[in-house]
N, C-alpha and C positions, 0 to 999 in steps of 0.2 A: 504493500500500500504506500509506504514511504517513497519507494523508488518511483511509483506511478505519479505521486504528487510532485516529485522533483522534476520529472520529465514535463509535466504540465506547466510547472513554474517556468522552465526555460523556454518552452514554446511560447508562453505568454510574453516573455521578455523580447523574443525575436519579433513579435508582432507589434511592439510598441513603436510610436513615431520616432524617427531618427533624432528629432529635435530634443527629445528627452535625454539623449545620451551626450548632448553638447556640454561644453564646459559650464558647470553650474554657477549661478550667481546667488549670493546670499544677501539676507537682510537681517538686521538685529531687531528682535521683537521682545517686548516685556509683557509678561502675563502671569496669572495665578493658575496653579494646577494642583491636583491631588497626586501624591506619590503612590504609585502602584507597587513598584518593586525595584530593587537594585539588582544588577546582573553583572557577571564577570565579562571581561573582554578578552582580547587576544593573548594576554599574559596571565589569565586566570584571576587577576585581581579585579575588584569592582571598578568598572569604568563606564558603565551605562546605567541610566535611570529611566524607568518607564513612568511617564506622566500622563494624567488624564485631565482633559479640559472638556467639559460637557460630556458628550457621548464618545468622544474621540480619544484614542490612546496613541502616544507617540514615544519613540525611543530617542533619548538624548545622550550624547557622549560627554565625558569629562576625563581629564588625565587621572590615572590611578593614585598619584601622590595626594589627591584630595579625598581618598577613600575614607580615612578616619572621620573627616568632617561630615561626609554624607551618611555614614553609618550612625553617627551620633545625632545628627540634626534632621536627616531626611528619612524618617522611619515610615514604613507603609501606612497609609491613611492620613498622614500629615498634609496640610495645605501649605504650599510654599509659593513665593514669588520668585521668578527667575528672569534674567536677561539672557537671551540665547541667540546664537548665530543660526539662522534658519535658511534652508535651501528649498525654495518653493518647487523647483522641478523634481527634486527627489521625492518630495511629499506627493506630488502629482503622480509620479510613477508608482509609489506605494499604494495610493488609493485605487489605481487602475488594476491592481492585482486582486485575485480572489482571496478570501479569508485564509484558506489553506496555504496559499503561496505567501501570504504576508507573514505567516509563522516561520517560513524558511528564509525570508528576505531581510533579516536584521542588518545585513552588511550594506544595504542601500541607504540606511539612516545615517546622515552626515551632520544632522543638527547637533550643535555643541553648546553646552552651558558655559556662559562667560562669567556671570555673577549670580549669586543666589542670596535671598534675604532671610536672615535668621534673627529673631528677637529685635525686629525693627532696624537691623543693621545690614547693609549690603556687604557681602563678602566676595571679593574678586578671586576667582579660582587661580590656584598656582599652576605654573608650568615649570618643568625642570630647567636648570641652567646648563648652557653649553651642550656637551655630548653626554650628559649624565643619564639621559633617558635611552641611549642606544644600548641595545642588548649586547652582552658580552658574546662575541662570536666564537664560542667554544661549545664543545659537546662532550658527553660522557656515554660510554657503552654500558648498558645494564643487561646482565644475563640472568635468566631464570629468577626474576624478582616476583615474589608472591604479592598478589593484589589483596590489600586489607579492606578497601572501601571503594565505592564508586560514587561519582557525582553526576547527576542528571539535571538538565535544564530543558523545560518544555518537552519532556519525554525523550530527549536525545542525550545519550551518554557522552559527556565531555571531559571527564576526569577519572584517573585511576590513582588511588592513594596507596603509598607503600610505607614501609617503616621509616623512622627517623625524619619524618616531616617532608618526605619527597613526594611530589605530585607530578604526574605526567598528564598532559591535557591536549585536546584538539579543540579547534573552534572553526568549524568548516560549514559552509552553506550546503555542502553536498553530503547527505546522509549515506550515499552509496560508497563514498571513500572514507567513512568513519570506521577505521579498522578496530576500534575499541569494542564494537558490537560482537566480535568473535571471542572475547574473553570476559571473565566474570570473577567475582570475589572468590578467593581460594585458588584460582588458577595462577600459574607462573607464566610470565611474559618476558620476552627479550626485546630491547628497543634501543635506538639511538635517542638520547635526550639532548635536545638543543637548549642550552642553559638560557634562562630569562632573568634579567637583572631585577633585583628587588630593592626598591628605594623606600626611605621613610615615608609613612603615610599609606602604604599599600595595605589593603585589607582583603582577605580572601573569603569566599563563601563557606569555607569549612575551617574549623579551628586547627591549630598546630602546624600550619604550613611553614616550612623553613626554606624550601627551594622548589621552583617550578621548572619544568622542562617541556618543550614541545615534543610530542610523542610521534616517533617514526618507527613502526614495528619492524622487527627482524624475523626472518624465517630461519629454520635450522635443519641441517642434514648431517648424517653420519656417513663416513666412508673413508676414502684415501685420496691422497694427492697424486695426480698423474703427471702434470707438466706445467711449465710457465707458458704464458701467452704473450705474443709479440705483435705489435702493430705492423702495418705495411712498411713503416720506416725503421723496423727492427728494434723498437724500444719496448721493453717489457712493461705491460700495463695490466697484468692479471694472471690468473692461474686456472687450471682445469682440474676438476675433482670427479671421482666416480663414487656414487653413493652405494650403500649396502644393497640397494634394490637394483643396481646396475645402471642407473641413470647418470648421464654425464652432465655436469654443471660447470659453466664457464663464468667466472666472476672477475670483477675489475678491482684494482686498487691504484692509488696515486703512484706515478712512475718512480718517484723518489723513495718509495717504500720497498722496492723490488729486492734489494740486497737483504734487508732484515727479514722479509718474508721467506726468501730462499734459504737463508741460514737457519730459520726457525723450523721449516718443514723437514720431516724425516720420512724418507721413502719407505714404503711397505709397513707403515705404522698407522693404526686407526686414529681417526680424528673426528672432531665436530666442527662445523663451520656455521657461522651466523651471518646472514646477508639480507640485502634489501629486495625491493620489488623487481619483477621482470616487466620490461616495457615492450620488448620484441619489436623495436624500431629498426635497428641496424645490426649488422654482423658483430661490430665491436662496441655497441652500446649495451654494456653488460650490467647486471645487477652489482651493487657495491658490496664488497667483502668488508666486514667490520670486526670479526673476531674468529680466531682459530684456537681450539683447545686440543692439545695433543699430549698424551701421557699426563703429566702433572703441571704442564706449562700452558699459559694462555698468552696469545698475541692479540693486541687490540689495534685497530686502525680507527682513530677517533674522527678523522676528517670526514665531513659529510657534504654531499652535494657535488661530488666529482663525477656523478653519472654522466656518461657521454663525453667526459673531458678528463679521463684519468691521466692523460699525457701532460696535462697542466700547462701553465704559462712558463716560458723560459726567457732568460736573457739571451741576447744575440750580439754579435759583433760584425761589422762591415767587412766583407771579403770580396776579392776578385780572383777567379781561378781560370786557368786555361788548360785544356787537355782534350783527349779524345773520348768519345762515347764508347764505353765497353759493354754496356748492357742497357736494354730498354724493357721496362716492365709495363705491361698493358692489362687493362681490366678484361673481364669476360666478354664485354661488348667491343673490345678492340681499341679502346681509348688509352692513350699514354697516361700513366699515373706518375711515373718517375723515371729518371735516367741515372745511370752510374757513369761517372767520369773518372778516367784513370784508375779504376777499380777501388777508389778510396772516397770519392765524393758522392753522396746520395743527394740528388737534386729533385726536390718536390715540384711537380708540374700540376698547376690547377687546371680546371676544366677549360677556362678561356684560353690559356696559353697552349693547352693540348690541341684545341681546335685551330689555333693559328699556326702552330709549328709541328703538329704531329707528323705531317707528311715529310718534313725535313729531317727528322731524327733518324739517323742510320748508324749502325754500328761502325766505328772507325772514323766517323766524321769529327772534325775539330770544332770546338765550341769555346767561346769566352763568356763567362757568367759572372755578373756582379750581383751581389745580394747580401743576405744575412746568414751567418752561420750560427746554429744553435749551440749554446754552451751547456755541456752536460752537467746535470745536477749530481751532487753527492747522493749516493744511494741508488742511482739508476743502473740498470743492466741493459746493454745492447748486445744482441746476439751476433752482430757483425760490426766490426770496428770502423764504421763509416763516419765521415764528417757530414752532418746533415745541413743542407743549405736550402734556404727559401730564395729563389731567384727574383730579382727585380728587373734585370735586363739580361737577355740572351742574344749573343751574336753568333750567327751561323750562316754559311754560304754568303758572307759579305753583307748580310742584312741584320739589323738590330731590332729586337722586339722588346717592348716594355710590358711588365705585368700590369693588369688592370687594377687601379686603385679606386674604390668607390668613394 
C-alpha cells in the first residue's frame, strides 16, 4: 500500500505546472497558531514544528540548536505567535496534493520560523556561526549491532536505537528505500554510520541520545577471497570473492587501500565480508566493501560514497612524451579506449578523441603527446608498471588534435 501511494505521489508531482518548480520567492508573515507537534529533521534532532491556523496545518523549519527553546516553550496545544519566512509556491504545491501524498511530502515544506513570541517577548531564533553546523565528514562501521529500540514517525520507521546512546536514522521521502523496515528490535544489523554533529541546544525525540548516524545498511556473505580486481588502466580498485553457496561477488574499495587489503587477505582461509548495495549500472560500478573478518582479525574501510569512483581523485603533473605506439586497446564495439606508447606509457583516449583519431592509431606509428601524468598514491597497486597519462594534445601524421574541454 505504501509503495502504491508513493508511486501516486510522484505521478502527481510530474503533472504539476512547471511554474511551481521555478525558483521560489518568499515573504515574511506574522500570525498566531496552535502547536500540533515537534518533529525530528535530517539529523534526528527536533527541527520542524507542525502549526495549525484555523483548519489548516503547516510544517515549519527551525535550526536544531533552538531545540531546547521549542521543547520548553512550544508544547503541543500551546498558542504561539510567530514570524516566518513563507514560500507561497511551495504551499500551493502542497495543497494540490492528495491527503495521502501530503503525508509523504514533508520535504516540500520550506517555510522557516524566524522569530517566535514567548511571554510577550519576541525571540529571534539562533543560527550556528561559521562552519559549526557542517556535519563532520566521517563515518564508522558497525557490525552485528543489536537493535534495542525503534523510532516511528507517522507510521514510518526512522530510527534504530543501540546501546551507549547511539542512534542510526533515515529521513527519506521514499518508503521503498527505507531499509530499516527489514529489521526489528532484537535483530542484529551491520551498517555504515555517517556521523552527524551534535551542537548545544539539540534535543532528540527519545531520551539518552549521545550520537546520531545516518544509516546505510550493509549486507554480509561468507566465503573466500579469489583475486584482486583491476580497472582498464591497470589500477586495483576491488576484489573478487566466492561465497559458500558458490556465488561470485565483485566488490570495490578506494584504490589507495589496495596494499592493506592485499596484505590482510589470506588465500584459502574462510572469511566474512560486509558490503553495500548493488546498482548493476556498469561493469566496474561495484558495491562498496566496508569490512572483512578473517580468523580473529577485522579490516575496516570507513570511507563511504566511493561507489562508481573507487579510483578516486589524483594529483597530476604536466608531461610531454614522444614515442611509438606499441599497443592499441579497443572496446567490444571496436572503439579505441587507450594506447600504449613505448611499452611504458598508458594513454587514456576519451570517446571524442577516439572518434577523431581512431583511424590514425596504428601500431608502430610515432606520436607526440602533451598532457597530465597521474601521480601514484601511497597504497595503490598497479598490475602493470605503466605511467598513466591523460592527453590534452596528440600529434600524429603531422596533425595536432586537442582534447575536448567542456
